[in-house]
Each structure stands twice: as C-alpha cells, then as structure tokens.
C-alpha positions as CSV (number, residue, x, y, z in Angstrom):
1,M,-137.1,-271.3,-25.3
2,T,-138.7,-271.5,-21.8
3,D,-137.3,-273.7,-19.1
4,P,-140.3,-275.4,-17.1
5,E,-137.6,-276.6,-14.0
6,R,-137.0,-273.3,-14.1
7,R,-139.9,-271.3,-13.8
8,R,-140.8,-273.6,-11.0
9,E,-137.5,-272.6,-9.2
10,W,-138.8,-269.3,-9.2
11,Q,-142.4,-269.7,-8.2
12,P,-141.9,-269.6,-4.5
13,W,-140.1,-266.1,-5.1
14,L,-143.1,-264.9,-7.1
15,D,-145.3,-266.0,-4.6
16,R,-143.8,-264.3,-1.5
17,L,-143.8,-261.1,-3.6
18,S,-147.5,-261.7,-4.8
19,E,-148.2,-262.0,-0.9
20,E,-146.2,-258.8,-0.1
21,H,-148.0,-256.5,-2.4
22,G,-151.1,-258.0,-1.5
23,R,-150.6,-257.3,2.2
24,A,-150.2,-253.9,1.7
25,R,-153.1,-253.3,-0.5
26,T,-155.1,-254.2,3.0
27,M,-155.2,-251.0,4.2
28,G,-156.6,-251.1,7.5
29,G,-158.8,-254.4,6.9
30,P,-162.5,-254.8,5.8
31,Q,-164.4,-253.4,8.8
32,R,-162.4,-250.2,8.7
33,L,-162.8,-249.4,4.8
34,A,-166.4,-249.8,5.2
35,A,-166.6,-247.5,8.1
36,H,-164.7,-245.7,6.2
37,R,-166.8,-245.4,3.2
38,S,-170.1,-245.1,5.4
39,S,-168.7,-241.6,6.2
40,G,-169.1,-240.7,2.7
41,R,-165.8,-240.6,2.0
42,L,-163.2,-242.0,-0.5
43,N,-160.2,-244.3,0.7
44,A,-156.1,-243.5,-0.2
45,R,-156.1,-245.7,-2.4
46,E,-159.6,-244.4,-4.7
47,R,-157.9,-240.7,-4.1
48,L,-155.1,-241.5,-6.0
49,D,-157.0,-243.4,-8.1
50,L,-159.0,-240.1,-9.1
51,L,-156.7,-238.0,-9.0
52,F,-154.7,-239.8,-11.8
53,D,-155.0,-240.3,-15.6
54,E,-156.3,-243.8,-15.7
55,Q,-153.8,-246.3,-14.8
56,S,-151.3,-243.9,-15.2
57,F,-150.3,-244.4,-11.6
58,T,-147.4,-246.3,-9.9
59,E,-147.0,-246.7,-6.0
60,I,-143.5,-246.6,-4.2
61,G,-142.9,-247.6,-1.3
62,A,-145.8,-249.8,-0.8
63,L,-144.0,-252.9,1.4
64,V,-143.6,-250.2,4.0
65,G,-144.7,-251.2,7.1
66,N,-145.9,-254.9,6.4
67,K,-142.8,-256.1,8.7
68,D,-145.1,-254.2,11.7
69,D,-148.4,-255.0,10.6
70,S,-148.9,-251.5,8.8
71,P,-149.8,-251.8,5.8
72,A,-147.4,-248.9,3.7
73,D,-147.2,-247.5,6.7
74,G,-150.8,-245.4,6.9
75,F,-149.4,-243.6,3.6
76,V,-149.6,-245.0,0.1
77,C,-147.9,-242.6,-2.3
78,G,-145.9,-242.7,-5.9
79,F,-146.4,-240.6,-9.2
80,G,-148.7,-241.0,-12.3
81,L,-149.5,-238.4,-15.3
82,I,-152.8,-235.8,-14.4
83,E,-153.9,-234.3,-17.9
84,G,-150.5,-236.8,-19.5
85,R,-147.8,-234.7,-17.2
86,P,-146.3,-236.3,-14.7
87,V,-146.5,-235.2,-10.6
88,V,-145.9,-236.9,-7.6
89,A,-148.2,-237.3,-5.3
90,G,-149.6,-239.4,-1.5
91,A,-152.2,-240.4,0.5
92,E,-152.7,-240.4,4.4
93,D,-154.5,-243.7,4.9
94,Y,-156.9,-243.0,7.9
95,T,-157.9,-247.0,8.0
96,T,-154.2,-247.7,8.7
97,K,-153.6,-246.3,12.2
98,A,-155.5,-243.3,12.2
99,G,-153.2,-242.0,9.2
100,S,-150.4,-241.4,11.8
101,V,-146.6,-240.7,10.6
102,G,-145.2,-243.5,11.1
103,R,-140.6,-243.8,11.1
104,G,-141.9,-245.4,7.5
105,G,-144.4,-242.6,6.5
106,A,-142.2,-240.2,7.2
107,Y,-139.6,-241.7,5.0
108,K,-141.8,-242.2,2.4
109,R,-143.0,-238.3,2.5
110,H,-139.9,-237.1,2.6
111,R,-139.0,-239.0,-0.7
112,L,-141.6,-237.6,-2.1
113,A,-140.9,-234.6,-1.7
114,E,-137.1,-235.1,-2.9
115,L,-138.7,-236.8,-6.2
116,A,-140.8,-234.0,-7.0
117,L,-137.5,-231.0,-6.8
118,Q,-135.5,-233.5,-8.6
119,E,-137.5,-234.8,-11.5
120,R,-138.8,-231.0,-11.3
121,V,-142.9,-232.0,-11.3
122,P,-145.9,-231.1,-8.6
123,L,-146.3,-232.7,-5.5
124,V,-149.8,-233.4,-4.5
125,W,-150.9,-234.0,-0.4
126,L,-154.1,-235.5,0.7
127,K,-154.7,-235.5,3.9
128,E,-156.6,-236.7,6.3
129,G,-153.9,-238.3,9.5
130,A,-153.7,-238.3,13.1
131,G,-150.4,-236.4,12.9
132,A,-147.2,-238.1,14.2
133,R,-146.9,-241.4,15.9
134,L,-146.5,-241.7,19.2
135,G,-143.4,-242.9,20.1
136,V,-142.2,-242.5,16.7
137,R,-139.4,-240.1,17.4
138,T,-138.1,-241.8,20.8
139,S,-137.5,-244.6,18.1
140,T,-135.6,-243.0,15.2
141,P,-132.3,-241.6,15.3
142,A,-132.3,-238.0,15.0
143,R,-130.3,-237.1,12.6
144,T,-132.5,-238.8,9.8
145,P,-134.5,-237.0,7.1
146,N,-137.2,-234.9,8.0
147,D,-140.2,-234.4,5.4
148,L,-140.9,-231.1,6.1
149,S,-137.0,-229.7,5.6
150,A,-138.1,-231.4,1.9
151,M,-141.2,-229.7,1.6
152,A,-139.8,-226.0,2.6
153,D,-136.9,-226.7,-0.1
154,L,-139.8,-227.5,-2.6
155,K,-141.3,-223.7,-2.7
156,G,-141.0,-221.9,-5.4
157,E,-139.3,-224.4,-7.5
158,V,-142.4,-227.3,-8.2
159,P,-145.8,-226.0,-8.0
160,V,-147.6,-228.2,-4.5
161,V,-151.4,-228.1,-3.7
162,C,-153.1,-230.2,-0.8
163,A,-156.3,-231.4,0.0
164,I,-157.6,-231.8,3.2
165,L,-160.2,-234.7,3.2
166,G,-160.8,-234.8,6.7
167,I,-159.2,-234.8,10.6
168,S,-155.6,-233.5,9.9
169,A,-153.9,-232.5,13.0
170,G,-149.4,-231.7,14.0
171,H,-147.1,-232.8,11.8
172,G,-149.3,-233.9,9.1
173,A,-151.3,-230.5,9.2
174,L,-148.0,-228.3,8.7
175,A,-148.1,-229.3,4.8
176,A,-151.1,-227.6,4.3
177,P,-149.3,-223.6,5.1
178,M,-146.4,-224.6,2.6
179,A,-148.4,-225.6,-0.2
180,D,-149.6,-222.9,-3.3
181,F,-153.6,-224.4,-2.7
182,V,-155.3,-226.1,-0.1
183,V,-158.6,-227.5,-0.7
184,M,-160.9,-229.0,2.6
185,T,-164.7,-230.4,2.6
186,P,-166.6,-229.6,5.0
187,Q,-166.8,-232.2,7.1
188,A,-163.0,-232.2,7.2
189,A,-160.9,-230.7,10.1
190,L,-157.2,-229.0,10.0
191,F,-155.4,-227.7,13.1
192,T,-152.0,-228.0,14.5
193,A,-153.2,-230.0,17.8
194,G,-156.7,-231.8,18.7
195,P,-159.8,-231.1,20.6
196,P,-158.2,-233.5,23.8
197,L,-154.5,-231.9,24.1
198,V,-156.0,-228.6,23.1
199,K,-158.5,-229.3,26.5
200,A,-155.1,-231.0,28.4
201,A,-153.3,-227.6,28.0
202,L,-156.5,-224.7,28.1
203,G,-159.4,-226.2,29.2
204,E,-161.0,-225.6,26.1
205,D,-163.6,-228.5,25.3
206,L,-163.7,-227.8,20.8
207,S,-165.6,-230.8,18.9
208,P,-163.0,-230.4,15.9
209,H,-165.6,-229.0,13.3
210,E,-165.3,-226.1,16.3
211,L,-161.1,-225.8,16.2
212,G,-160.3,-226.3,12.4
213,G,-163.5,-226.5,10.6
214,W,-164.0,-225.3,7.2
215,E,-165.5,-221.8,8.7
216,V,-162.7,-222.1,10.9
217,A,-159.8,-222.6,8.3
218,I,-160.9,-221.3,4.8
219,R,-163.2,-218.1,5.8
220,E,-161.4,-216.8,8.9
221,A,-158.0,-217.7,9.0
222,G,-157.6,-218.2,5.5
223,T,-155.3,-221.6,5.9
224,V,-157.6,-223.3,3.3
225,H,-158.2,-221.4,0.1
226,N,-161.4,-223.1,-1.0
227,L,-164.2,-225.5,-0.1
228,A,-165.1,-228.0,-1.9
229,R,-168.9,-230.3,-2.2
230,D,-166.8,-233.7,-1.5
231,D,-163.8,-235.5,-2.0
232,A,-164.3,-235.7,-5.9
233,D,-165.1,-232.5,-6.6
234,A,-161.7,-231.7,-3.5
235,I,-159.5,-233.7,-6.0
236,A,-161.0,-231.8,-9.3
237,Q,-159.9,-228.4,-8.1
238,L,-156.5,-229.9,-7.5
239,R,-156.4,-230.9,-10.5
240,R,-157.4,-227.7,-12.2
241,Y,-155.4,-225.7,-10.3
242,L,-152.2,-227.5,-11.4
243,S,-153.6,-227.4,-15.3
244,F,-152.9,-223.4,-14.7
245,L,-149.3,-223.5,-14.1
246,P,-146.3,-224.7,-15.2
247,S,-144.3,-228.6,-13.7
248,C,-141.9,-226.7,-12.2
249,R,-140.6,-222.9,-12.0
250,G,-139.6,-221.9,-15.8
251,G,-141.4,-224.0,-17.5
252,W,-144.0,-224.4,-19.8
253,L,-147.1,-222.6,-19.7
254,P,-150.0,-224.7,-20.1
255,H,-151.5,-222.9,-23.4
256,Q,-154.7,-224.4,-24.9
257,D,-155.3,-223.3,-28.5
258,G,-159.3,-223.2,-29.7
259,P,-161.8,-220.4,-30.9
260,E,-161.4,-218.3,-27.6
261,A,-158.2,-216.7,-29.4
262,A,-160.4,-214.8,-31.6
263,P,-161.6,-211.5,-31.1
264,R,-164.5,-210.4,-29.9
265,S,-167.1,-208.0,-28.5
266,T,-167.6,-207.3,-24.7
267,D,-169.9,-205.0,-25.0
268,E,-172.1,-207.1,-22.1
269,L,-169.4,-204.9,-20.0
270,L,-171.8,-201.7,-20.2
271,D,-174.9,-203.3,-18.8
272,V,-172.3,-205.4,-15.8
273,I,-170.1,-201.7,-14.6
274,P,-172.4,-198.7,-13.5
275,P,-170.4,-195.9,-14.9
276,N,-171.2,-193.9,-11.4
277,S,-168.6,-195.1,-8.8
278,R,-170.8,-194.9,-5.3
279,Q,-172.8,-197.9,-7.3
280,P,-171.6,-201.2,-6.5
281,Y,-171.3,-204.5,-8.6
282,D,-169.9,-208.2,-9.0
283,V,-166.4,-208.0,-10.4
284,R,-166.7,-211.2,-10.9
285,D,-169.0,-210.2,-13.4
286,V,-167.0,-208.3,-15.4
287,I,-163.6,-211.3,-14.9
288,T,-166.1,-213.9,-16.9
289,T,-166.9,-211.7,-19.1
290,V,-163.4,-210.7,-20.6
291,V,-161.6,-214.3,-20.0
292,D,-162.4,-217.5,-22.0
293,A,-165.2,-218.9,-22.2
294,D,-166.1,-220.9,-18.5
295,S,-161.6,-220.9,-17.7
296,F,-162.2,-218.4,-14.3
297,F,-160.9,-220.8,-11.1
298,E,-161.8,-218.3,-8.1
299,I,-159.4,-218.5,-5.4
300,Q,-160.8,-218.3,-2.2
301,P,-163.9,-216.7,-2.4
302,L,-164.8,-217.1,1.1
303,Y,-162.0,-214.8,2.3
304,G,-160.9,-211.5,1.8
305,A,-163.7,-210.7,-0.4
306,A,-162.9,-206.9,-0.9
307,V,-160.7,-208.1,-3.8
308,C,-161.5,-211.1,-5.6
309,T,-158.8,-213.2,-6.8
310,G,-157.8,-216.7,-9.0
311,W,-156.8,-218.3,-12.5
312,A,-158.4,-217.6,-16.2
313,R,-157.4,-218.3,-19.5
314,L,-156.9,-215.6,-22.4
315,G,-156.8,-217.0,-25.4
316,G,-155.6,-220.1,-24.0
317,R,-153.1,-218.0,-21.7
318,P,-153.3,-218.9,-18.3
319,V,-153.1,-215.9,-16.5
320,A,-153.9,-214.8,-12.7
321,V,-155.9,-212.2,-12.3
322,V,-156.4,-209.1,-9.1
323,A,-159.6,-207.6,-9.2
324,N,-161.2,-204.9,-6.6
325,N,-164.6,-206.0,-5.4
326,P,-166.9,-202.9,-5.0
327,R,-169.4,-205.5,-4.1
328,H,-167.7,-205.9,-0.8
329,G,-167.0,-202.5,0.9
330,A,-166.6,-200.2,-2.5
331,G,-163.7,-202.4,-2.8
332,A,-161.2,-200.9,-0.3
333,M,-158.3,-202.9,0.1
334,D,-157.9,-204.6,3.8
335,A,-155.4,-207.0,5.6
336,A,-157.4,-209.9,4.5
337,A,-157.7,-209.0,0.8
338,A,-153.7,-207.8,0.8
339,I,-153.0,-211.0,1.8
340,K,-154.7,-212.8,-0.7
341,A,-153.7,-210.9,-3.1
342,T,-149.9,-211.0,-2.2
343,E,-150.4,-214.8,-2.6
344,L,-151.7,-215.6,-6.2
345,I,-149.5,-212.1,-7.7
346,E,-146.1,-214.3,-5.8
347,I,-147.1,-217.8,-7.2
348,A,-148.3,-216.1,-10.6
349,D,-144.2,-214.0,-10.7
350,T,-142.8,-217.4,-9.2
351,F,-143.9,-219.4,-12.0
352,G,-144.2,-217.0,-14.9
353,Q,-148.0,-216.6,-15.3
354,P,-148.7,-212.7,-16.7
355,V,-151.3,-210.5,-13.7
356,I,-154.5,-208.8,-14.6
357,F,-155.3,-206.2,-12.8
358,L,-158.8,-204.4,-12.5
359,I,-158.9,-201.6,-9.9
360,D,-161.9,-200.1,-8.5
361,N,-161.0,-199.0,-5.2
362,P,-161.5,-195.5,-3.0
363,G,-158.0,-196.6,-1.2
364,M,-157.0,-198.8,2.0
365,L,-159.5,-199.6,4.4
366,A,-159.8,-197.0,7.6
367,G,-160.5,-197.2,11.2
368,S,-159.9,-198.6,14.1
369,R,-160.3,-202.6,13.6
370,A,-158.8,-202.4,10.0
371,E,-155.8,-200.4,12.3
372,R,-155.4,-203.3,14.6
373,D,-156.0,-206.1,11.5
374,G,-152.3,-205.2,10.1
375,V,-153.7,-203.4,7.5
376,L,-151.0,-201.2,6.3
377,K,-148.7,-203.9,7.2
378,W,-150.2,-206.2,4.7
379,G,-151.0,-203.5,2.2
380,G,-147.4,-203.0,2.4
381,R,-146.7,-206.6,1.4
382,L,-148.7,-206.4,-1.4
383,Y,-146.8,-202.7,-2.6
384,L,-143.6,-205.1,-2.3
385,A,-145.5,-208.5,-4.1
386,V,-146.4,-206.0,-7.4
387,R,-143.4,-204.3,-7.2
388,R,-140.9,-207.2,-7.3
389,L,-144.0,-208.7,-9.8
390,R,-141.0,-210.0,-13.3
391,S,-144.4,-211.4,-15.3
392,P,-146.4,-209.4,-17.3
393,R,-148.5,-207.1,-15.8
394,I,-151.6,-205.6,-17.5
395,S,-153.5,-203.2,-15.4
396,V,-157.4,-201.5,-16.2
397,L,-158.4,-198.6,-14.4
398,I,-162.1,-199.3,-14.0
399,R,-163.4,-196.7,-12.6
400,K,-162.3,-194.9,-8.9
401,G,-158.5,-195.5,-7.8
402,F,-157.7,-193.2,-5.0
403,G,-154.5,-193.4,-3.1
404,F,-152.1,-196.7,-1.5
405,G,-155.2,-199.3,-2.7
406,L,-154.2,-197.4,-6.4
407,A,-150.5,-198.7,-5.9
408,T,-150.8,-202.5,-4.5
409,M,-152.8,-202.7,-7.6
410,A,-150.2,-201.7,-10.4
411,H,-151.4,-198.6,-11.1
412,M,-148.3,-196.5,-10.7
413,P,-146.6,-194.9,-14.0
414,H,-143.3,-196.0,-14.6
415,D,-143.9,-200.0,-12.9
416,R,-143.3,-202.5,-15.6
417,Q,-146.6,-202.7,-17.1
418,S,-147.1,-204.0,-20.2
419,L,-150.2,-202.1,-21.2
420,T,-152.1,-199.7,-18.7
421,L,-155.4,-199.2,-19.9
422,A,-158.5,-197.1,-18.3
423,L,-162.4,-197.3,-18.8
424,P,-164.3,-193.6,-19.6
425,S,-165.7,-194.3,-16.2
426,A,-162.6,-193.9,-14.4
427,N,-160.6,-191.4,-12.2
428,I,-158.1,-191.3,-10.0
429,A,-156.5,-189.3,-6.3
430,T,-154.4,-189.0,-4.0
431,M,-157.8,-189.3,-2.2
432,P,-160.8,-188.7,-2.4
433,A,-161.9,-184.4,-2.7
434,Q,-164.5,-184.3,-0.4
435,S,-162.7,-186.5,2.6
436,G,-159.6,-185.5,1.6
437,G,-160.2,-181.7,1.1
438,R,-161.7,-181.8,4.5
439,T,-158.2,-183.5,5.7
440,A,-156.1,-181.0,4.1
441,H,-158.2,-177.7,5.3
442,L,-159.2,-177.0,2.0
443,D,-161.4,-174.3,1.5
444,D,-165.0,-174.8,-0.6
445,E,-164.4,-173.8,-3.7
446,T,-160.9,-175.6,-4.1
447,R,-162.6,-178.6,-2.9
448,A,-165.1,-178.5,-5.0
449,R,-162.3,-177.5,-7.8
450,I,-160.7,-180.4,-7.7
451,E,-163.8,-182.7,-7.0
452,G,-164.3,-181.3,-10.8
453,A,-161.3,-182.4,-12.4
454,Q,-162.1,-185.8,-10.4
455,R,-165.3,-186.2,-11.6
456,G,-163.6,-185.3,-15.5
457,G,-162.7,-188.8,-15.8
458,P,-159.4,-190.2,-17.1
459,Y,-158.6,-187.6,-19.7
460,G,-156.6,-185.6,-17.9
461,L,-154.3,-188.7,-17.1
462,A,-154.2,-190.0,-20.8
463,D,-153.1,-186.3,-21.4
464,R,-150.0,-187.3,-18.9
465,L,-149.6,-190.6,-20.6
466,G,-150.7,-191.8,-17.0
467,V,-152.4,-194.7,-18.8
468,D,-151.9,-195.2,-22.1
469,D,-155.3,-195.3,-23.7
470,V,-158.9,-194.7,-22.7
471,V,-160.5,-197.6,-24.3
472,H,-164.6,-198.6,-25.1
473,P,-165.9,-201.8,-22.7
474,R,-166.6,-203.1,-26.1
475,E,-162.6,-203.1,-27.0
476,L,-161.4,-204.7,-23.3
477,R,-161.1,-208.5,-23.4
478,D,-159.2,-207.2,-27.4
479,R,-156.6,-205.4,-25.8
480,L,-155.8,-207.6,-23.1
481,L,-155.1,-210.1,-25.8
482,K,-152.9,-207.4,-27.4
483,G,-151.6,-207.2,-24.6
484,L,-150.8,-210.9,-23.3
485,R,-149.6,-210.7,-27.7
486,L,-146.6,-207.9,-26.8
487,S,-144.9,-210.1,-23.7
488,A,-145.4,-213.3,-25.2
489,D,-141.8,-214.6,-25.9
490,R,-140.4,-212.6,-22.9
491,D,-137.6,-213.4,-21.4
492,Q,-139.1,-213.5,-17.3
493,R,-135.6,-213.9,-16.0
C-alpha cells in the first residue's frame, strides 16, 4: 500500500535529483553543441551511445562538476556492453571547457582505469580535449590518484583502445601511446603541446594539422594506427578491434561459428602469387584468400608498408597475421615495418591469439637511410618478440626468405612453431647467392652452384625437416586450419 503523504515528502528530494542530473546533461549548452555539430562531429554523449550496444550504457560520475558549473567536468564516462560483453569507456566533452582535464575529470579517468583492471574488462577512450586545465594542479593536493599511472598498470591486463576525434593535446593525449589500438579522423590532431606553446617555445608557426594531423600521426610517426572517415567509422573500428580480443589476459577468445569452418580450396592463390620471386604482388590478396570471408582487419596500412599486419579469423577463430608485402620494397624489413610487426605480435602474445606468419622477404633493408632509422635495433626487437611468443604460431614460406629477415618472421627451425609450411615456389638462404657470393669473394662456379640450389625450391629444406611440409597453394587454408586445431586446447601460460 502506498502512502501519499510520504510520497509528497519525497518529492522535493526527487526534484533536486532530477535537476542535478538534468544539469549534468546540458554539456556546453545549446550554442556550443550546435557549433560542434556543424563541423560534422558527434558530441561526447552521442559518441558513447554509438559505441555501446543499444540502451546498455550506465553513466558514473555524472554529477562531478555541477558545483562548478562544469557539467560532468567535461568528461562523460561509464560502462555498458559491446557485442554483449562489458566494457568501460570515457569521452572528453569538447563543448565543456574544451574537454580539458579538471580535478574531477582526472578522478573519473582514474576511476575508469581502476574499474577496468578490477573487473577485467576492456577500456575505451574517446578523445577530444585540450589537455590539463590551467590552474588545476596548483589547487589539487599533490598526492592524489594519477590517471596515467592507472592506465600504465592496465597495459597487458585488458585491451585498451582509443579514438582521436578532434584536437587532443598534452595530458589527455598521453593515453594514445599507451593504448593497444588508436584510430583518428581526418579533422583530428594529436600532439604533446599545441601550436601556441610550440610557437612560444621554438618559434615554429604551425597549424594543428601540420603539427599532429593524420599524415604526421599515422603515416610518419606511427603513433596512431588507422585512419577513419568520421566519428562513426572510428567507433565502428574500435568495436571491430575488440571483437578479436578477449576481455582480459587469459580470458576466453571470441570464437565465431559458421560455414567458414568447413574446408575449401584456395586455388586462386595460383593467380595471385607469381612463382618468380622478382615479380611483386600484394600480400593482402593472399591474406583475404586464406582467412574467413570479410574477416581481415588491417592495422596500420599507411605505416611500415613492407609488412602487412592485422587481425582475422580462420574457421571462426581470431588470429593475428604478420605478412611480408613484396609490393613494397620487395618485402625487405625496414625499421617501421619491424616496429609495426613487433607491436601486433606482443599484443597477440599477451591475449593468447595464434599468429600466422606469411614470409616473402629478401632480408633486412640495407643502406645508410635504413641504418639511420635504426633497422638493426628494431629488427632485433622484432626477433625478441617472435622468440618470446608463447601463443601458437604457424609460418608459411611463400617465396623467398633470406638471412635475418627470415629469423624475424618465425621461420627458424625448433622455434616452437605449431606448423611450418612452404609453397613449391619457396627458397631459403642466409643471403642471395649472387650478391652474397661477391661479398664472400666466392668464384663464379661456386656462386652458380649455390644459386642453383637456391632456385631448386624448398625440397632440400624439407629433406632436412626445415619445414614440416611443402603444400599446394590450393591446400594452404585447410593446412592452416588443421594447424590451429592442433593448438586449440593449448594452455598458453
């Protein structure tokens, strides 16, 4: 039975609650929201609605900032579901104090990272903010929770992904290099300090996009992995990336059942791969032929193009793919390609995904530019990542594999491969016979004999069990599936 009098007593309290929550949702007000929308960008709350499954978002810290007339303190955050799995996320609200990091917003960022670690769920950042708010540090006790420390503690424990959807600078921008995957839109920019500070300190007069636009962040620096068309595409890429990863280290790998688990021929590879090792081809065509239909999600397509990396599914099972791409520099491994491959391998190792290596490279890139770029250092880091990889690995020698470039692609004998394969077009050596023979001062007859052996295909290698088998291209996908079944129940830790 209800008590009308008691209900009337409650009404002022409920009216205040409704008023406070209403104030939190005003964000920067109608004018700023309209100006933001006119540029084609979604606001922070719209972005979170798009990120999460419908009606699954629950906000936390909504009332932070109300006393200072700073709705949600410029940072909207909470938790919800992505494809039915729990995720925590925060979005900087550029319409409220330029999305800068205030005292309450810093507490909320720390709280999010703390929740992600405690509950073992992924963390998503949606970035568009001006960095630390002026004066906040001088008015805050020095020994307060640090959101960057909490984010660093997350590394390797749960997946962390980030979208740069506008100007992102300073303190807020530091979340990007700590994330496993970062995507940005063409109108976004990412930098440690904005143009006014750069001009005052260094005299450089640059626009935000000259300083940290997508061409700098993606193509040159490699700080950001992928480019998105707009906010909606960026958020869709975040959701897709997470679909390949478990919710936490040691968690269940998201398997998708379907007709793709059935065997099928990959006879099309005969049209894709020229057996002549001097003829280029795009390894993406190989990848999309052997993996499940429409499942390949490429990471960093505009950086380190000599290697193609990404996530895919084979028989519904998520796998990482690292493939030399002869379309770019014959597939020779340069510093950028090594950095890119190392990062994906380490993430796959952390979260337990198998790695498929597709090998076709003439070794590490040589020359003065390559040495200045640190090709030896980053090639060494790649080899360490491959050697330490505990996830199942399958390597396929497609055509050529020479020297240290081969070692960085997991094709060393007794290197913990689940399966090591070669196509009939493959050949392997410490270095090409002609150039290597001249370096070693071999006579013409000896060079010719070694070159003949190299051109003889992978059968000498197979005779010494350097590969488990030489396979017809039409059988490649099915052999990969069988190799994955072998390791399906492996305890990776």
